[in-house]
N, C-alpha and C positions, 0 to 999 in steps of 0.2 A: 488752332488747335493749343493748350499748353502742353508743356511737358508732362504735367502730373494726371493732365485729362488722358494723353496716349497711354500712359504708366498702367492706369487703373482699365480703358478699354481692352488693352494689349492681357491684361491679367484677365478681364471677365473673359474674352475671347479663348481663352487658353482653357479657362474652366470647363466653357462651354463644349469646346472642343475634343475635350480628355471624356465628357458627358455622351457626348455623340459616338464617339470612337469605342466606347464601352459595352461590349458583350456580353449580356448577360446570360445569354446560354452556355457560352464558354466559362464565363465564371461559375455557372453552376456545376458545370460537368468537372471541372477543375477541384471544385470542393467534393465531388460526390468521388471521383477520383482517388482523392487522400484520404476520403473516410473508409472508403473500400481496401486502402492499404493499409491501414491501422487494424480493420478487422483481420485484415489476412496475417498481420504479421501476430496480432495476438494468439491467433489461431495454431501457426507455425511454431511460435513458442511456448504453447502450450503442451505441443507434442515432446519440442524439444527437451523441454526441463522433465518429464518423463522418459527418457530417452539418457540421459547425462546427471548424473547424481551432482557435479560438480556442479554445473549449472542451475538446477534446482536450489542450491545449497545458494547460489547467488541472487537467485530471484528471493530468497529468503532475505537473504541482505540487503537487499533495494528495499522490501515490502517491511522491514524493522524500521528505517529511517525514514517511512511514510507511510504510519498507521492510518490517516484517512482516506487515503487514495486505494480506489479499487484492484482488486485483482489482474482485472484485465489492463488497467494503468500502467500497473505495476510490471507485467510482463510487458508492456511496450516499451518503460523505460528500460527494461533490463537486456533488451532487444538493442537497443540504441545506445546508451552509455551506462551502465550498472556504476560507475564511481560516483554518478551526481550525489549529491548532499542535502542540498537546498534548493527547491525548483518556484519558482515565480514569473508569473507573464510581465511583461512590460509594463504595464500600468503599477502591478504590484510593488515592483522593484522600484521604478520612480517616485511612487511617494512617500519611500525613504530618501528620496535624492541620490539614489544608487543608477547608475549608467555605466553601459557597457564599457570595457577596457582596449577591447577588440574586438575584430569579429566574432560575433557572436554565434553558437551551436544549437540552434534550437532544436528541442526536443517536443515530439507530438504525443497528444494524450485525448482522449476523448470525455468532452463535458456534454450535460444535457444542454439542447436548444429549446425551439419552439415545440410546443405541441401541434399538431395536425391531423387531420381529418383525414382516414385512409378512403378508398372508392366505396366500402359498405356501409360505411357513415359512423364507423365508430371511429374513437378519437387514439393518437399514440403520441409517446413522446419521442421527440428528435434528438440527434445528437450529432455534436460536428465535432471537427478537431480541433483544438485547440494550442499554440506554440508555448512553451515555457520553457526559460534557462536557468542553468545553475547558478551557484554562484561565483563559480570560477570563471566565468566569462563576465565577473562584474569588476568594477572600480572600487575595492571594499577589501578589508581584511577580511580571510576567512574563517569564520567560524565552526568550528568542529560541533556535531551533536551529540554530546558528552553530558553527562547530566552528574553532578559532583554530589552522590548520596553514600552514607555505607552502606554495607551488605544487611547490619542491622534496621536500618532506613528502608529498605528496600522488602524485606522479611516482614517487618512489621504492615507495612504496606500492603502486601499477598496476603496476609492473615486476616487483614481488616474485610476485605473483600469478598473472602471466603463464603458461601451459600451455607455451608455445612460447618459443622463445629470440626474442629482440628483436635485431635489425641494424640500425646506421645502414648507408645507401646515398646516393650520389650520386642516383636517382632511383629509385621503385619500379618494381616489373612494371606496376602499372596507372598511374603516374604519379599515385598520389593522395600527398597527404605521409605518410600513413601507412597502411600496406595488409598483408593477412595474404595472404601467398605461399602458397597452397594447395600446389602441390607439392613448395615446398623445406620445408615445415612453418616459416615462421617471418614473424616479422611484421616488417618493412620498414619502418624509421625516415627518413626524408628528411635529410639533415645540415641545420645552419645554420635550423633553425625555432622557435619561441618555445616554451618551456614549456607554456603554456596550450594552445598546440595539438597538442602530443604527447600532453599526458593524456587530449583529444576523441579524439583519433584512436584512441590506445591503446584506450580503452574501446570505441569503437565494434568495432574490431577483434574485442578481447577478448570483446563479446558475440556477434560472428560466430561464434567459437568455439561459445562455450558454446550457443548456438542450433541452432546448424550450418545458420547464414542467411548463411552466406558465398558461395554461389551469387547471383551479380548482378539481380537483379529490383527490382522496384519497393516490393512488400511486404516484403522482407528488408531491402531499406535502409532501409525506416520504421522499422521493428523496432529495428535496430541503434541506426540515429538516438535513439530513442526512449529507448533503457538509458545512453545517453554522455548525450541531455541533462538526465537525472533524477541521476547520476553528478556532471556538473557542480554540478548545483543544490545538492545536496546539501553537498558539498563548497566551496563559492563561488566556481567558477571560470566567469565570465562566459558570458552564454546566449544573449547579443544575434546570435548569427550562425546560429542555430536556429531554421526557419522549417517550422510543420508546417500551415500554409494548405491544401497539398496532400496530401488525403487518399488514399492509394491504391484506385486502381476496386474490385479484389478484396474490401478490404473495407467497402464502399457494397453487397456484394450477399448479405452476410451474414447468416444468422439470428442477435439478439441471443445465444442460446448459443456460435455460432462465434465472435463476435467476443468475447464474454468469455474464451474459450479462446485467442485470440490474444493477449490481454491477460494474461492468468495468466503465459503462458510469458512474456512480456518484465517481470513483476513477479516474478516468481522469479529469472526474471535477475540483475535487481535487487538483490535481496535476499541472492542469493549473494553477488557480487561486494559490495557493502556489509559483508557481516558480514566479508568476506577485509581489505578495507582497513581497515575500523574497528581488526580484531583487529591490526594491523602497526602502525596512528597510538595504540596503546593505549589506543584508547577505550574504556572500558569501559557497557557498552547493556546493560541488563536484557532479555533475551528472554523472548518469553513460550513456557509448557511445551505450550500447546497454539493452535497456529496457528487462524486464525481462518477457515479453508477452510470455503467454503460449495459449493453443488452447482457 
């Protein structure tokens, strides 16, 4: 037998041996364990961020960098490495000829997998874990997620997405600098206030319209402020005046599932507003064909 034939036979034998030794049951168990770890981590982080205002703010910081990521996946990222700025899987980085610079630190998220049939015959969406990697692990110059637009550009973009009229007034109905007047269905803006204050106020009131959280309550105000903070953070508007140390009591008594449902509402509102603002600013953002929503 020639040397080439021996090499080929050895390679084929090794592949077959690997197939024979592959334990499907063990592989499935490992996948299930990792999936359960991800769900448990989500639940634990959901509770933690309602107990510590600083951690909740960190969660918002992560969400502001990843508008298309679900609240559950942002909880996972916050638990593993809240400093990440740009995440892709291996194939995503390699498509741009970008490779690991050192031993990578994978971040586990959850994404939709196959639809499966339950025992009762109904179909359900399956979910699986996936590893993604931050740009800090890659052999490339770090690109910061900053957007070079003026306050006036951002203000025009925010005004353009308002579903109701915005009107300048001497004083608003509620004495806030910016206020959604539900009765008149207009957003009132106090005259002679700074552009940054107008942007923050407008986004807060737009969030209240999209979320239907314009009724004055601790939880509603908290959710509106959360969306406004993330928009400000994303577009470089100062956020030093935001304080999330006081978590609404209502959140503290919720189950992890209920907390994640509330987080999902603000995350989806933030994504909707961001997409519209980006479009008006002419920012070309690649959106994912399949949103990474999980349970």
